[in-house]
N, C-alpha and C positions, 0 to 999 in steps of 0.2 A: 645273760646280756651284759656286755661291757660297753658302757656308753657314758659320755659326758655331755650334758646340756649346759651351754654357756652362751655368753654374749661377746662377740669378737671386738666390740667397741668399748668393753668394760675393762679398765686397767686392773681392777681387782681380779677379775676372771683370768686375764692374761698372766698376772703374777702367780696365781694359784696353779694354773696349768703348767707353768714353768717349774714351780716348786715341787709339784707331785710327780712330774716327769712320767706321765702315763705311758704304759707299754704300747707298742704299735697295734696290739690286739684290740685297743679301745677305739670306738667310733666317736668322733666329735660332731655335735650338732649345734650350729649357731642358730639360736632360737629366733633371732631377728630375720635371718634369711630363710630359715626353714622352721616355721612355727610348729608348736606341738600339735599333734593330731589328737582327736578324742581317744583313740586307742592307746597312744603313748601316755596320755594323761591318766587313763585308767590304770595302766601298768604302774606308773609312778605312785598313784594314790594307794594301790595295793601294797607296795613296798613301804610307803611312808606312813600308812595308817589313816590318813585323811587328806583332803584337799587343803585344809587350813595349814597343815604342816609344810606344805609346799609354797604357801602364799607369802609374798613379800609385803609386809605391812609398812615398810619404809619407802615404798615406791612413791614417786611424785604424784602419780594418778590417784593413789590411795588418799593422799592428803587433799588433792584438788577436789575430789569427789566427796570429801568429808565422810569416808566410809567407816572411820573409827567410831562415829556416832550412830551407826546403823547396825541393826542386828542381822548379820549375814548368815544365811543358811548354807548348808553344804552345796546346794545347787548354785547359790550366788558365787561361792568360791570357785566352783567348777567353771561356770560361765565366764567369770572374770579371767581365770587362768587361760581359757581358750581365746578370749577376746584380745588380750594384749600381752606381749612377752614380758613387759616390765613387772607383771604381777607374780612371775615365777622367781622364787628365791634362788639366787645363783651363787656358784654353779651347783648343778645336781649331778652327782657322780654315782653311777650304778655299776656295781661289781658283783655280778651274779645275783644273789638274793640280798645283798647289802646295798643300802642307799645312804648317801652322805649329802646333806642339804645345807647350802649356805657357805659362808666364808669365815666362820669363827675359827680361831686357832686350833681348838680341840677337834673340830670337825675335819679341818684340813689335815691335821696330824693323823687322825684315825684313818682317813681316806688314803693317805700316803702309805701308811703301814699296811693297809689292806691290799693295795695295788702291788706292793713289792714283797708279799709273803711268799 
């Protein structure tokens, strides 16, 4: 699978998409317009190792709900990821069996190298 999960209203996602210059073989999915399905989330979890690795702890809702002071289970992470798009760390770039999660410079550079090998 060659897919990028992103948010079209996010300036950081837009900048990264432009920077990595993904080949046309990649499918883009705006997670606000087309939310993750349970099947997609399972596939991402399999590649990422856990739901928590996909989870955005800097999301506004994370702070509003005071989730940092709660002991979240893997089911909690799964349900939150399916409930609202802001809980997905963005962008998520899937290139075959490789997954790149988030917007750190090292992650973006690794994704860019992987896409253009």
